BATI-297367 format. One line per 5 residues: number of its first residue (from 0); their letters; for each residue x negated, y negated, z negated of C-alpha. Coordinates in steps of 0.1 Angstrom, whole numbers, plus 5000, padded with zeros to 4 digits. Layout:
N
NUM> A> X Y Z  ...
REM end
This chain:
404
0> XXXXX> 5665 5259 5096  5672 5225 5113  5699 5225 5140  5681 5196 5157  5650 5218 5164
5> XXXXX> 5650 5232 5199  5635 5266 5187  5649 5287 5159  5630 5308 5134  5593 5307 5124
10> XXXXX> 5572 5279 5140  5548 5291 5167  5519 5273 5151  5514 5278 5113  5493 5247 5106
15> XXXXX> 5467 5230 5129  5429 5229 5131  5429 5196 5112  5456 5207 5087  5455 5245 5082
20> XXXXX> 5483 5263 5065  5465 5266 5032  5478 5299 5018  5458 5322 4996  5458 5359 5001
25> XXXXX> 5453 5386 4975  5441 5422 4979  5469 5446 4987  5470 5484 4989  5466 5503 5020
30> XXXXX> 5491 5499 5048  5501 5464 5035  5500 5432 5055  5490 5397 5046  5512 5384 5075
35> XXXXX> 5538 5406 5091  5560 5392 5119  5586 5409 5140  5596 5378 5158  5579 5357 5184
40> XXXXX> 5541 5355 5184  5526 5329 5160  5492 5314 5155  5480 5310 5119  5452 5284 5110
45> XXXXX> 5432 5290 5079  5406 5268 5062  5369 5271 5070  5355 5283 5036  5368 5318 5033
50> XXXXX> 5336 5328 5014  5348 5307 4984  5386 5311 4986  5407 5340 5001  5422 5318 5027
55> XXXXX> 5417 5341 5057  5443 5368 5062  5427 5402 5068  5457 5423 5076  5483 5411 5100
60> XXXXX> 5507 5424 5127  5498 5425 5164  5519 5394 5172  5499 5372 5148  5468 5353 5160
65> XXXXX> 5445 5337 5134  5422 5307 5140  5397 5290 5117  5404 5253 5110  5379 5225 5108
70> XXXXX> 5382 5215 5071  5374 5234 5038  5401 5245 5014  5409 5223 4984  5433 5238 4958
75> XXXXX> 5445 5203 4948  5454 5190 4982  5455 5218 5008  5487 5234 4997  5504 5215 4969
80> XXXXX> 5535 5229 4951  5564 5207 4961  5592 5229 4946  5589 5217 4911  5580 5252 4898
85> XXXXX> 5551 5274 4908  5519 5281 4891  5512 5273 4855  5488 5246 4843  5461 5271 4835
90> XXXXX> 5461 5284 4871  5458 5248 4884  5429 5241 4861  5412 5273 4872  5416 5263 4908
95> XXXXX> 5401 5229 4901  5372 5244 4882  5364 5267 4911  5365 5238 4935  5342 5217 4913
100> XXXXX> 5318 5247 4909  5316 5251 4946  5309 5213 4951  5282 5215 4924  5265 5244 4941
105> XXXXX> 5264 5225 4974  5250 5194 4956  5223 5215 4938  5212 5231 4971  5209 5196 4987
110> XXXXX> 5191 5182 4957  5165 5211 4957  5158 5205 4994  5154 5167 4991  5134 5164 4958
115> XXXXX> 5096 5166 4964  5102 5180 4999  5116 5212 4983  5084 5221 4966  5077 5203 4933
120> XXXXX> 5048 5225 4921  5029 5221 4954  5033 5183 4955  5024 5180 4918  4992 5200 4924
125> XXXXX> 4984 5178 4954  4988 5146 4934  4968 5161 4905  4938 5169 4927  4939 5136 4946
130> XXXXX> 4905 5119 4947  4899 5082 4957  4890 5092 4993  4924 5109 4998  4944 5085 4977
135> XXXXX> 4959 5066 5006  4971 5098 5023  4988 5109 4991  5004 5075 4987  5018 5076 5022
140> XXXXX> 5033 5110 5016  5050 5099 4983  5064 5068 5000  5078 5090 5028  5096 5113 5002
145> XXXXX> 5108 5083 4981  5132 5080 4964  5134 5117 4961  5102 5121 4939  5107 5140 4907
150> XXXXX> 5097 5126 4873  5071 5153 4868  5053 5142 4900  5055 5105 4890  5040 5113 4856
155> XXXXX> 5012 5133 4873  5005 5103 4896  5003 5079 4866  4979 5103 4849  4955 5103 4878
160> XXXXX> 4942 5069 4871  4911 5071 4894  4932 5075 4925  4956 5047 4916  4929 5023 4907
165> XXXXX> 4912 5030 4940  4943 5021 4960  4949 4990 4939  4913 4978 4942  4913 4982 4979
170> XXXXX> 4944 4960 4982  4930 4934 4957  4897 4932 4975  4914 4928 5009  4936 4900 4996
175> XXXXX> 4906 4882 4979  4885 4883 5011  4914 4870 5031  4921 4841 5007  4884 4832 5003
180> XXXXX> 4883 4826 5041  4916 4807 5043  4929 4794 5010  4907 4789 4979  4936 4779 4957
185> XXXXX> 4953 4812 4965  4920 4830 4957  4918 4813 4924  4954 4821 4915  4948 4858 4925
190> XXXXX> 4917 4859 4902  4935 4842 4874  4963 4867 4874  4939 4897 4876  4931 4910 4841
195> XXXXX> 4897 4926 4848  4863 4916 4838  4849 4915 4873  4877 4891 4884  4868 4867 4856
200> XXXXX> 4832 4866 4865  4841 4859 4902  4864 4831 4890  4835 4817 4869  4812 4816 4899
205> XXXXX> 4839 4801 4920  4844 4773 4895  4807 4768 4894  4804 4765 4932  4832 4738 4932
210> XXXXX> 4812 4719 4907  4837 4724 4879  4811 4733 4853  4833 4726 4823  4860 4751 4833
215> XXXXX> 4834 4776 4844  4816 4774 4810  4849 4776 4791  4861 4807 4810  4827 4823 4805
220> XXXXX> 4827 4816 4768  4861 4831 4763  4853 4865 4779  4842 4882 4747  4875 4873 4732
225> XXXXX> 4895 4887 4761  4876 4920 4766  4862 4946 4743  4827 4947 4760  4807 4979 4760
230> XXXXX> 4769 4979 4753  4761 4976 4790  4787 4949 4795  4772 4929 4766  4738 4929 4784
235> XXXXX> 4755 4917 4816  4773 4890 4797  4741 4878 4781  4725 4876 4816  4754 4854 4828
240> XXXXX> 4749 4831 4798  4711 4829 4805  4718 4821 4842  4742 4793 4832  4717 4778 4808
245> XXXXX> 4692 4776 4837  4715 4764 4864  4736 4737 4846  4716 4706 4838  4733 4678 4819
250> XXXXX> 4767 4693 4828  4759 4694 4865  4752 4723 4889  4732 4720 4922  4722 4745 4948
255> XXXXX> 4689 4726 4950  4673 4734 4916  4642 4714 4905  4608 4730 4900  4614 4737 4863
260> XXXXX> 4647 4755 4871  4630 4775 4899  4603 4787 4875  4630 4797 4850  4650 4814 4877
265> XXXXX> 4619 4834 4888  4613 4846 4853  4650 4855 4849  4652 4874 4882  4622 4895 4871
270> XXXXX> 4640 4909 4841  4677 4906 4848  4700 4931 4865  4733 4932 4882  4752 4903 4898
275> XXXXX> 4734 4876 4877  4701 4888 4891  4716 4888 4926  4727 4852 4923  4693 4842 4910
280> XXXXX> 4676 4860 4939  4698 4842 4964  4690 4808 4948  4652 4817 4950  4656 4828 4987
285> XXXXX> 4675 4796 4997  4648 4775 4980  4620 4793 4998  4605 4808 4967  4607 4844 4978
290> XXXXX> 4612 4863 5011  4638 4891 5010  4650 4915 5036  4684 4930 5028  4683 4968 5030
295> XXXXX> 4708 4986 5052  4725 5013 5032  4739 5042 5053  4763 5068 5040  4748 5102 5032
300> XXXXX> 4753 5128 5059  4757 5154 5031  4790 5140 5018  4821 5163 5022  4843 5135 5035
305> XXXXX> 4836 5108 5061  4826 5072 5052  4856 5048 5056  4850 5021 5082  4886 5009 5084
310> XXXXX> 4879 4973 5074  4844 4969 5089  4835 4968 5125  4799 4973 5136  4784 4947 5160
315> XXXXX> 4771 4961 5192  4734 4952 5198  4740 4941 5234  4765 4914 5222  4740 4896 5200
320> XXXXX> 4730 4862 5214  4695 4848 5209  4683 4812 5206  4707 4799 5179  4687 4771 5163
325> XXXXX> 4696 4744 5138  4676 4712 5133  4669 4693 5112  4672 4719 5084  4676 4708 5056
330> XXXXX> 4700 4682 5069  4719 4652 5054  4744 4636 5078  4743 4656 5110  4727 4687 5126
335> XXXXX> 4719 4696 5162  4726 4732 5172  4711 4749 5202  4730 4780 5215  4731 4800 5247
340> XXXXX> 4762 4812 5265  4777 4846 5255  4771 4872 5282  4808 4882 5281  4819 4847 5289
345> XXXXX> 4840 4844 5257  4846 4811 5241  4823 4806 5211  4831 4791 5177  4806 4780 5150
350> XXXXX> 4816 4782 5114  4798 4767 5084  4804 4789 5054  4795 4788 5017  4776 4816 5001
355> XXXXX> 4810 4830 4988  4824 4831 5024  4845 4800 5023  4847 4783 5057  4840 4745 5052
360> XXXXX> 4838 4735 5088  4845 4750 5123  4833 4737 5157  4845 4749 5191  4815 4755 5214
365> XXXXX> 4832 4767 5245  4814 4792 5268  4786 4772 5282  4751 4771 5266  4738 4738 5254
370> XXXXX> 4730 4714 5226  4756 4699 5203  4755 4675 5174  4777 4684 5144  4785 4660 5116
375> XXXXX> 4780 4675 5081  4790 4644 5062  4814 4653 5034  4800 4688 5029  4786 4692 4994
380> XXXXX> 4748 4697 4990  4739 4734 4989  4730 4764 5010  4754 4775 5037  4756 4801 5064
385> XXXXX> 4762 4790 5100  4780 4817 5120  4787 4819 5158  4816 4841 5167  4831 4852 5200
390> XXXXX> 4862 4873 5206  4865 4879 5169  4830 4892 5164  4800 4876 5146  4773 4872 5172
395> XXXXX> 4746 4852 5154  4740 4837 5120  4715 4811 5106  4709 4794 5073  4717 4757 5067
400> XXXX> 4707 4736 5037  4725 4704 5030  4707 4679 5008  4716 4645 4994
REM end
């Protein structure tokens, strides 16, 4: 008892909400009290986890008020023994064990809620049954859960190769199309770093278009050493070799083959398949040897899922402009283009593109119809596609042949 205190006896408040008293109460017999007070009324604060520790007095006299505090009980810090005596070491260890067990239980509950959104078996089944058309949706869900994705779900994801390859191929094709229209060096670097057979063939044809026949031939010759070709792939490789033997004359490649090459291309096209046959067909079309109308392939209405149009936008019929003429064609130094005004009044741009989609020249046409002369000096001889665009949409195309 401190004589300097204005009130004698037991303090009115036993602890506070932020610092409860911290006593533990045991079970007593009948007619026994946890707190018995014959003095002035007191308020007793206890910790807020009475389900774990017996911190809440259950039996107390009428002049005792109990109130729950705002912090949980910790046997190491809530009511330390400062008398130098007290409980034995084994009791202290038991109290610490109980506290750690409580903390572990809370962590386990939190973990089970977070990992795989609380349902590992359901998420694992969803990943296992993912098909290429739903791969992007599953990817987005896994990213939303990340980093709380279990090892079992990750292993299931890796095992579903078809879905993963579909996502990766979509990204690769999108990047390649972007680079082909903007930065050929980046496109070549992307193809060089892609360890797939189709990427190497694309790089071979890109080198060929640039006139780098030595590097194209070297890369093509090394394909059987880099890949274990199947029987079908061996046939395709042989077609590429035959195509190169026809197109490259004295180490040079030209989009204007001579009559002997055209005859050989026609014979090759008649028996070849796949992309080599497609390239030969395009060469024959550009040379006027054959007429070809590209078929329009529409998705089957009997498919269970919709056809993805996310990267392709259809051109409305009423936005197509007529009267896009180029002359002379073939051309050497310059061309004259005749074009009408777009009905929407949008500014028009004409692009000259290679057969692989590379933009080699762009000309601003404005929004008034007329006739314009465009210099083509410096553009390599070959077949190109002239494209008029307005408001980001392709409105009209025409073929252009550049000769020596």
